[in-house]
Every structure is written in C-alpha cells, then in structure tokens.
N, C-alpha and C positions, 0 to 999 in steps of 0.2 A: 564551928577553929576560933582559937582565936584572934585577934590582931597577931599578940606575942607571936604566937603556933606561927601562925602565915610566914611574917618573921625571921623567923629562922628555921623552915623551910626553906626561901629561897637563901639566907647566905647559904646554906651547906651545900649548895650544889649551883657552882659561876666556872659558864660555858663561854666560850668565848668563839668571833665569827674566824674563819683564816684567815682576814682584812687582815684582824686582830691581830694575830698571830705572828703575824709576816710584821706588821709597827713593831712589837714589843720582841720577837728575834733582829731586824733587822734584814732582814730577808726580803725578800717578792713572795707576792700571793703564789706562784705558781710551786712555788720548794714545798710550800708549804703542803697544796695540795700531792706534790711527790713523794712529801717524807708519808702523809697519808695513804696511797696508792702502795705504798712499800713498808704499807705498819711503820714505820719507826716511831708514831705515836695516835694514842686512841684517842679514836674520835664516835662521834653518833654520827649519821647520816639521817641527813632532815631531808623528804621528800626525795625525787629523782637528782638536784646534784649540790647541792646546798648539803657540810659538815657546821659541826658543832666542836667545837673538842673543849672536854671539862679541865678545868683550871688545878688537880692533882696529876693528869698526862703530861699538860706543858710542862707542871715540874719538874712529873721525876726527866724524861725526859731534858730539862734545860742542867739538871745534878747528874747522868747519867755522862752528859758529852761536857759536863765540864770540869776544868785538869783541877786534881785535889796536887799544890803542891808538901 
C-alpha cells in the first residue's frame, strides 16, 4: 500500500474521544457518556470503558439537534 493510500484511508475515518465531543458541544464528559448509554449518538466501544465517536455520528447528532429557521 502506498503512502497516498494510507493517507486516504486515515482521512476517511475520523473518530473523537468523549472528551473531544464534550469540548466540541460545550458540555461535560458525563453528558456525552449519557448520550452514548441512551443511544442518542453512534459510537464504537474500545476496550472495557473507552468509547470513540465517528465524525459522521457527531455530524448527524448536531444536524438533528439544530433548529431550522
């Protein structure tokens, strides 16, 4: 696999930690964990207590919560 192929693959899949999502949404980390446990946002579980939120899931969550005028 060439260098350009590796770059394309990594840019295609972007994940955020719960702390990063909390910072983006300006909420606390526990609220992000509540969203995960209530299935309000898509996630991947990594290990026993670690979660990753795909950028697509975060974008979808924001668009659903955004009020349209």
